[in-house]
N, C-alpha and C positions, 0 to 999 in steps of 0.2 A: 516401408512401412517406418521407419525411422524419420524420414523427410518430412512425412502427415504428422507423426507423435510430435516432432521437434518445431513444427507450426503451429499448431494446438498450444502445446506447451508455453509457446513465448507467445501467442495471442492471451492467455488467460492470465501469464503474468504482466503482460501491458495493460491489461484491465485492471490488474489488482495494483498497479503502478499508480493509475491516474486514479483511481478510487483513495488511494492514501493522500496523493496530490491534494485532490480536492477536501479530502477532509481536514488536511493540517490547513488549506488554506481557509477554510469555514470558521475554523477554532483560531488562527495566529492571531489577529486583529484583539480577540479577547482576552489575551496571557495577560494577565497582571505582573508576575514573577519573573525578571529577568532569565533566571535560570530556565524555567520553564519556552519561554519565548527561545532561549539558545537551545534547546533540545529541538525544538519545534523546526528554528530556520535552518539547523545542521540537517536534522533528516528530510529536509526538506531536497537541501542541496544534493544531497546522497542518493534520495529518491530520484532526481533530474538526472543525476550521471549514470544510477543505472537503467533509466527510461530511455535515455542517449546509447548505450552498449543493446537494450533491446532493440530499439529502432532500424542498426544498424546490421542487426543479426536477421532482425526480419525482411529488410531491405534488401538484404544479400539472398534469401530465399523468395522475393518478389511478393511480399505480402504487406500489408499495413498496419496490420496490428487489431487491435479491439477496443471499443470504448464499453465502458462496465454498463451492465444494463440500466437503463435508463429510467425504471421504477425503482430501482433498488438505490440508485444513485439519490432518486428523489427524496427517497421514505430517509435515508442517512441524513440528509441536507434538512429535512424538516423534524426528525429527532433531536440533533443537533439545535438548531433555532429555537423550538421550543422548551428545550433545558437549558440554554444560555438566556432565553428570555427570564425563565422564570428564576434562574441563580446562573450570575453572571462569574462563576471563581474559578480558579485553577483547578480545584479537586472537581467541576463536572467535565472540564477540558481534559485531565488525564483518565476521568473515568469513561469518556468519549472515546478518545484516542486509545486508550489498552484494549476497549473493545473491538475498535476496528482492527488492530494488530493484532489480537485472537482471531476475528474472522479469517484476514489476510493470511495468516499462520497454518489456519486448520487447512482452507480451501487450499493455498499452495502445495501444502503436503498431498492432499489427495489428487491435484492434478500430478504431483511427482511420478504418484502409485499409478495413476490411471494413463499415463503417457508414459510407460517404462523405456521404451523404445526411442525415446528421443532424445538426440546426441548430447553429447557430453557437454557443449558450451551453454545448450540451453537449461540444460539440468545444474548445472554454478550460477548461472546468472537467475535460475528460481533458488537456490538456496543463498544467493547472496542477501535477497530480498528476503528469504524468510528470515535471516539473519537479523538484516535489520531492523523489523518489524519487532523480534523478539527482545533485543536491545534496546529499542523505543520504548516498550511496552516497563522494561524495568528499570530503565532512566528515570521514566516518569512517577513512580510508583509514592515518590515520596511527598507526591504533593495531591495523591488521592485523600 
C-alpha cells in the first residue's frame, strides 16, 4: 500500500508543480514591478528544483508523473488571459497567483491526508511544495 500511495501522492504533486509553473509562465511577462518579477522568477526556479526532485523519486518508482488536467489548465489559462487583457496590472497578477497558490495548498493537503501511507520522502517533498506556495502567496500580498 505504501508504494501505491507514494506514487499517487508524487503524481498529484507533480501535476500541481506543473500547474504552478504554467501559471507563473503565463503572467511573468506582464509583471511591471521588478520586485514582483523577482518573486515570480525565484519561485519558478524553486518549483523547477522541486520538480526535478519529484521526477527523480518518480523515476525510481518506475512512473512518468502526471500532467495537470487539460480542462482545468485551459480554464486557468483563459481566466488569466481574460483578466490580464482587461487590466494588465501587478495587482491582477498577484490576485491570480494567490488564488492558484491557495488552490494548490488546499489540494496538496487533501492528497497528503488521502495518501497517508505514502513514504516519508514523498510526504516531505509535498510539504516543501506546500510551503513554497504558502510563502509566495504571503510574499506577493503587497501587490494586491
